[in-house]
N, C-alpha and C positions, 0 to 999 in steps of 0.2 A: 263369741269366740266359741266352737265348738271344743270340748274336753273330751279327751282321749279317754277310754277305758283303763287302758294303764296308767294312767295316774292316777286313780286312785290306790290307798297305802294297803299295803299288804299286812299280814298278823304282826308279823317278825317288826315290820317298821313302827306300828303301832306300838308294840311293846318296850322296842327302843331305836327309835327312828332315828336316821346318819345323822350325824354333827357334819364331820367333814364333807362338805361339798366343795367344787371347784370356787363357787363364789365367793363361801366364807372364807375360803385361802385366799384368793385374791385382797376380799378386804381387811384381812387379817396385815398383808402385804404393802397394802396403802398404808395403812394406819401406823406397820414400822417407819414407812419411809418419811412419812408427814414427821412423825415425833423425831428419827434423825435429823433430820432438818432445822426442827427447832433447839431441841436441847444440843444441838451443836454449836448453832448459830447464838444461843444463848451464851455455852460457855468459852463459845470461840474467840469472842467477838472485844472481849477487854482486853485481851491477847493481841488481836490483830492489831489493835488499834495505837497500843502500845506499842508494839513493832514497828510502825511505820510513821511513828514518831506527833500522835494525836492525845489528845489529851483525857484522862480518866473520866473527866467531867463528861465526855461526847459519849464516852460509851455508855455513863448513867442517863444520859437523857436519850440514847437508843435503846435501852433496854426499856425505861419506862411509855415510850414510844410503841414497843415493840408489843407490851402487856396492855396497855389502851387502846391498840387497835385490836387486839385478841379479843378483849374484853366486848368491844362494842360489834365485832365479828360476828359473837358466839351469840349476843343479843339475837341481833338479826337473823342469822344461820337456822338458829332453832326455831323460828317461827316460818321460815320460807321453805326449808327441810318438809317440814307438817305438810303447808300446802303447796308446795310446786314439786320439787322432784332433790332424790336425796342424789341421782348420778348428776344431775347440773351442778351443783351448790357441791361436787367433789371436783369436779371440772374446772368450776371456775377458781376454787380456793389452790389447783394443782397449779393453777396458770397465773394465781397473784404469787407465790411462793415460789414461779422460775423466774417471774418478770425482778422479783428482790431480790434474786438470788444470782443473776448473770449478767444485769446495769453494777453492781459494785466492784463486776470486773472490767466496766468501762469508765465510771467515777465513782467515787465512794470516800467522797470528803464533805465537811460541813453541813448545812442545809440537805443535801442528796443522800446521805448517810442516813438521816434520818427518815429520809422517804420513803428509803430502800426498807429500811426496819418496820415500818408502820405495812410494805405491801407482805413480807413475811410476815407479822402476825396476824394480815387479815387473810391471808391465803393459809398460813396454817391451821387457825381455830375456825373456818368454813371447814377444809378439810376433814379434819378429826372428828367435829361435831356431825359430820352427814356421815363420814363411817362407821361412825359410833353407832347411830339408828340405822343404818344398813346392818350391821352385824346382828343385830337382836331382829331385826324383818328376817333374815334368813335361816335362824336356827331353829330347830321345834320346842316348842311353846313349855313343852317340860324339860327342856336342858337348856333356859335361855340363863340360867346363873352358870350354870358348866362352859356355855357358848361366852358369855362375858369373857367371864375366866383364861380362856385360850386365846380372846381377839384381845386383852390387854398385855399378854403375852410380850406381843411385837412392842407395844408403848412402853412398857417396865425393860423389858432390853434396851429400847433407845436411849431412856433415863438415865441407864449406866453406861452402855456404850456409848450415847452420843458425846458425853464429855470428854472421852479419854480422846475419839474421831477428829473433836476437835485441835484437844492441844497437839495430836499427834500432826493435823495440817498445818497449823499455825508454825509447826516449829520447825517447817523440810523450808530449802532451801528460798525457796520465794512464801511468807505466809500469805499472799495471793491464792496461795491451794486451798485454805479454807474453803474460798466462795468455790472454787470448782468443786470441789467435794461438797458441797451445798446445795451448786445445780445440779449437780448428777443426783441426790437425794430428790431435788424437788422436780427433775425428769422422771422420773421413776413412779414417784405418786402420782402425775399427771397421765403418763401413758398408762399405768396400771388403770384409773380411775375412767380413762375410754372405754374400758373393757366391763365396767360394773357395770350393766344393762338387764338387773333382773325384774326393774319395774315395765318393763316392755314383753318379758316371758315370765310372767308368775307362775305359772303353770310347771315350769322347769324346780320351783321349790321344791324342799320338802313337803309333803302331805297336811304336816302339824306346822308349818311355821306360821308366825302371825301375818305377815304380807299374803302369802297365798289364801289365807281361811279369809284374809278381810275379800280379796279380790272375789272370791269364791260367792264369798255371800252377798255382793255387789252384783254379782251376774244374776242370782238367785233373785234378787230384786227384781232385777231389769227384766230378767225373762215371766215375772210375774204380773209387772207393769202392764209390759207387753199383752201378752194373752189376759188381760182384763182390761186393755184398751186403757189406762189409766194414764190422763197427763201429769206432767212435772217432769223436774229434773233427774238426768239419768245418776242415781247412784256413786259416788267415786270411791272410788276400790282404796284409794291412800286416806282414807279414814272414814270414821263410823256417821253416819246421817242425823247429827245432833242438831239442837236448835240453840244459838247462841242469839242470847237478846242482851249480851251489853253493848253499851256502845262509848263514843271519845276514848276517854284514859283510861279506862275498865277495862274496855277491847283493843286497846294495842298493848299492855301490860299484862292480860289476859292469852294474849297468843306470844308472848315473851317468855312469861314465867310461869313454868308447871308447880305448883305447890304441894302437887301428892310426890315430888321429887326433893323436897324438905330433908324428908327425915336421912336420905343418903346425902346428901350434901354437907349437912353439919359436922358430922365425924369425920368424915372426911376432909375437908378444912381444916379441922384442927390438927389431925396427924399428917399431913400435905405441910404443914410447916416444917415437920422434919428432913424431910424430902427435900424441900430447899436448902436446907443446910449441908446435907449431900451434895446435892449437885453444885452448888456457887463455894463451898468452904470447907468440904471433907480434903479436896488437895491442898488448900491455902495451910491448912489447920498442919496436914502431914509434913507437909515443907518445913514449916517450922519448927516440930518439933524433929526433925532429920530423918525422918524415915525414910527408908532406904530406895524404896517404890511404893509410893502411894498409890500409885494408878492402880496396884495391885486387889487396892478397896473394891476397887469395879468390875474388878475380872471376877471375882469369888462373890460381888455381890447377886451380876447378872445369871452367872453360874445358878446359885439359889435360886433364884426368880426364876428361872425355866425350870428346875426341878418340881417345888412348888406349884406352881401354874397345872404342869402336867399330874399331878397326883391329888389337885386338889377339884379335880373333876367330879371326884368319885361321892364328895359330900357338898360341895356347893349349892345346889337341890334339897338337900335332903337333911341339912342341920340348919339348928335356930341360928341366923346373921350374929346375932350377938355374942354366942360361942365362936363362930369364926372371927371376930374381931377382935378377941380376947387372945384368940395367935398372931396377929399384928401388932396391937399393942404390948405383948410380953416379948415380944420378940426384936420388937424397936428398943422399947425400956432397956434389954441386953445389949444390944446394940451399941446405943449410945451410953450405956452406962460404962462396957469395954474402951471406948476412947473417951471417956473421960478419966480413965486409969490410966492411958496412956500418958498423960500430962506428968504423971506421977511414977511412971516407971524409970527405973533406974538404968537398968542392964539394954545395951542398943537393942540385942537380938527379941530381948522378951517385948521390947516395946514394935520392934516391927512384926511381930507375930501376933502381938495382940491388935496391932491397927487395921491388918490387912482380917483379920478374921474376924472382926467386927461387923465387914462389909458381908458376911455369911446372912447375919440377923437380921442386917439393913434391906438385905435383896429378901429376907420372908415375911417383912415388914410391911413392904411397899410390892411386893406381889400377891400380898393375900387383901389388904388393905383398898386396893382400888376394886377390884371384880367385885366385891361383897358389897362398898356401898355402892356401886355404879348400878349390880342388881337392884339392891334396895330402890333406888331411885326409878330405877325402869320398872322395875315390877308390881309397884304399885300406883305409878299413872297408865291413863287410859292408851289402849298399843297407839289410838291416833295423836296422841301428846309427846311421844320417845324423843321428837327433834329436840322438842322445848325441854323437856326433862334432861337430856343429854349437856343440851346446851346452860342451861341453868347449872348441872352439875361439875360441869368441865369448867364453866365460868368459874366458879366456885375456886377451886382449884389452882386456875389461875390468880386470882384474887389472893388467896391464901399464899402462895410462893410467893408473889412480888411484895407483897406487904412484908414477909415474915422476914425475905432476903433483906430488907431495908434493913430490916428492926436488928437480923444476926449479924449485919455486917457495923451498925453501931455499938452494938452491944461490944462486939469481937475488939475494936478498938479501946472503949472505954471502960470494959471492967473485961475483958481476957477470954479466952475460948472456953475456960473453964466453966465461968458463970452463963455461959450462951450455952454450954451444953445441958448443966443441969436448968435452965429454964425451957431447952428442945423438949426435955427427959417428962418438965411439967408438961407442956402442951400435949404430950402423945398420952399420960395419964386422962390428963382434959377428952382427947377424943372417947374413950370409953365411957368418959361419966355421960358426954354429950349422946352416944349408943343408946346408953340404958334407958336415956329418955325420950329421945326419938323412936329408934327402934320399934318397929311393931312386935306385940307382947306375944304374937306366937307366928309357928312358921311357914315364911310364904309362900 
């Protein structure tokens, strides 16, 4: 491929390369549409099944099916993304999501419901893992942490808006409107994924983006081989030219799990348990307390996440990760401390105010923790293993939310919300201890 001279970076581009390209914005939109589908499906399904007269046990089996399917999909997607194509995985995931949300409009009972939940989980995991890897591909390396922060903005907003959207749709005249809304989100993700074709046009990416630099390196090696008439395989721009001596199970595990991503995954798994409580139980907790409008908690959380993501770009690549994680932990403790106080508030107006305002700190915690831990996971991993790194990181999130939600449900019923919230706060504190142990001792 002939390179154009104007593809070379200018002096200004080298000093402060452009972050918001059309492709990066497209990837953010794909992520947001996918997470809206996933979070709305998780939050609204149990309410929908209750509305149509199905059992809560079916909802529980469906949630487990979604989680297991998502986990299996992430394991396979990470390896395929690194060896095949980000674009193919995004499109395939979008197709699975669309099938899993359209088919319930035709039949949604018993075993069929479980099948649809599996399709949703497979598609959601494949698309979001590929999109996370694509986001890291297309941003300038010097602004990788900032880019991941903005990429996660769509994810974080969806995690707050999705549950509220689901409850609204399932509460309309026809509960089936929930699946119409989910199908629209899935269709949007699929259509947008069709245009995410930067792998075919790497020279249109920023000059210092990782994917373009790997492509240029492969081209140089190709040209050198041709000039010296060297035979052998042509370098693949999707990956570094490494020799892998692993075989059997070791080779399979190596293709799926990227150990360098563990330092970002473990702290996130601890703090993610608090987000599981927020997604599944804050609304129920507010209703139990008699809060006038518990949905306002999520509105304030979404607003605070937008603000923190927009402002965090200035320090995400410049400040030590442990200091940034400290902000997420302190904010999380403040937010859940306020929720704990709510159960002891005697004045109803004060109760409403404290409950809703706690959403601000919840949003800050979520808005900071997600990008910094993903940045640690990605930056510590080789560029040709970013698919596996993102797969492991997101798999950890899925597992943590699933297990924590099960535990929180049990403790809520047996010990009450007060005890559950105190345990959640302990998990938030534990995430900081894990970060101290796992994070690199110097700035990334």
